[in-house]
N, C-alpha and C positions, 0 to 999 in steps of 0.2 A: 562831244559822240551828235552826228546828225542823226535825223530824223528813222531813213534804213538801219542804221547802228542800235539803235533803240529799239526798233520792230523786231531785228533779229534777235538780241538778247532777251525782249519779251516771249519771244515763243521758244526759246530757249526750256523755258520756265514754264509754259501754257499747253506745249505738244502733247503733254504725256494723258492730260483732264479734258484738252482744248472738247473733242467729242460728246463728251460725258456733259459739258456743261453750257456749250453757246445754243441748245436748242430754246434757253429762257431768252434769248435777245436778236438773234439772226433770222428773225421773221422773214417768212416769203420762199425760204429755198426749197422748200417740197411744191412749192406750184411751180419752181420752174419750166418743168418739161410740159406742162399745159400751157403756160405761156407761150412758149416756142413754137409749140407745135401747132401753136392761134397763126402762127405767122409764117413757118418756114421749117422744113425737114432736112434738117444741117447735114453734110457729110462730113464738113471739119469744122471741127471745134476746138478753137485756142481758150481757156478761162484764165487770166491772170492775176495770182495771188490764190491758186487752187488751193492753199493748205492742205489738211491731210487727205485731202481727195474727195470729199464727201460729195461735191456737186459732181464731179467727175465719175464718179459710181454710178449715181443716179440717171445722169444722161446717157452712160455708156447702156444702160437698161431700156430708158426712154428711145434710144436713136440706135437701133443694132448695128445699123449698117454704117454708122459714122466712124470715123478716126478722131482723137480726141489727144491735145496737149495741154499740159498743165506746167504755167511758170509760177515759181514761188522764190523769195531771196531765202526763206528759212531751210537750211538744212535740216533741222530737227523736222519740222513739219511734211519737208518732202518723204523724210524714212516711213513717215505712218503712211504717206499716201502711196506709198510705192507696195507697202503692206496690202492696204485698202484696196488697190483696184489690181493686184496680181491674179485673182480668179475673175473678177468681175467684168474685167475690158482683155485682158490677156495681152496680145500684141498690140490691139487697138491703140494703146494709149502709150505717150510718150511723155517724160518728167523733164524739167530744167532748171537748175537754178542760176537766178538772174537777179540783178537789181531791178526796182523800179524806175521803169521809163528808159529802156534799153533797147536798143534797135536789136532784133535777134531773128528776124527771118527778110528772104529775099522776097521780091516781087513773084516768082514763081510759085511761092508757099504759101499763099493769101488764103485766108480761112472763109467761109460762109457763115459763119458765127463765131464771135467773142464776146466773152462773158465776163465784167467783174463782181464779181457780190461780196459786199462790205468789205473792198480791199481799197478802193478810191479814198475812203475817208481817212485811212492812214498813212497815205505816203507823201503827206506835208508837202514840200515844193517841187514833187516828182510828178505831181497828179496831172496837171496839164499836159505835160510830155508824154505821159502815159495815155491819156487819152487822146493825141495828136497821131502817136505811134499807132495807137490800135486803128485810125482810119485807115493808114497807109498799108496796114495787115491784112483789110479788108477786100474780098471779091468786089466788083462795082455793085452788084447786087447784094452783099454780105450785109451782116446785123450786127449793130454793136448794141449791148444788153447788158444796164447796170442796175443791180439791186443794191442799196444804202440807204445810211440813215440820210435825212434830210435836216431835222431841225428839233430843238426841244424848247419850252417854255420856262424851263428850271434852272438857273445860274449852278446849283449845286450839282446837278446831273450832268450838265455841260463839262463841268470842271472834274468829274470823278473819271466820266468816260475821256477827257483828256489825259488823266492820269494812267490810263488804259493804250493812251494815243490813237484815240478817234477823236477826230478833228467833226464837229457839227458844223457846217457851211454851205448855207442854201445856194452860194456859188460854183458849187459843185455841179448842179443840176444846169446852170449857163452855161456852163464851161463844155457840158458834154453837147447841148445845145451848139453851140458856136462851131464844133466839129462834125457833126452829125444831125441830119437832119430830120427831127422827129417825126416817127410813125404811131407811139402811143406812149402816155404817161400815166401812173396813176399812183396815188398819193395813200398809205393808210398811217392809221393809229395803232401805236401799242400801249399797252395798259391805262387805256381811259386818258390819251394824252398824253404819257411821261415822255414819248416822242413820236417823232412821226419819219417812217422811212418810205422809200419810192421806188418804183421800176420805170425805165426809161427804155425804149426800145427805139433806136433811131437808124438810118440808113449812112453812109458814107457822102459828105458833098463834095461837089465837084472841086469845089476851090473853099479852103477853108474860112470863116468869118475872120481871121487875123488879117489873111490877104487879100481880102475882097474891098474894092473900093466903099463899097457900101456897109457903115459898120452895123453889128448886129444892135435892133432896136430893142430895150429893157422891157418896155412897155409889152411889148408881145410876148416876150420868154414868161415874165411873170404872172400872164395868165397862166403858164402850166403849173403854178406851182398851187395858187388858189383854188 
């Protein structure tokens, strides 16, 4: 069973209680409209890994002129999203079922904001492909925004989160930087340092780091984490 099947099965069980429990772990989501508004007034928003639609519902209220699209691989989570978004966003929102990293949109369908909120850390080997696909789905002046887990100093917590299909990997930030020019980065501590999470906002690079003749310089990228 690959990572996507594991996550799909996991959310069959988690969907009924997801919105009741994730407030204790998924920090920063309530600040998303504030952080976004500081840099952009988006008209076309895509969330990759939209889950039950909680973020999309919040963004629909914060940006009433925007059109929103949510993508998730879990049918169970999308069913909840449909119910949660029906009254809030109406016809302004569309939801799609698709695997991680899938090519979903044509160039004329590009977005001016793509959000990944606590989804990349669950994607396994498809993570980098998803980050690259996001770059291709953005308008030239569009923004890629990531809110996710970064690191933990505790082995027991890392192993417990791995059981829940979450991978603490500082390389996640490096991969975001390799495909999207950094605009802002913030790191936060949760529960007195039990783990850290981060917010990254970037714009699509003209040429991704893996294609460039000049390789990415780790020393410069590491400054973002310190």
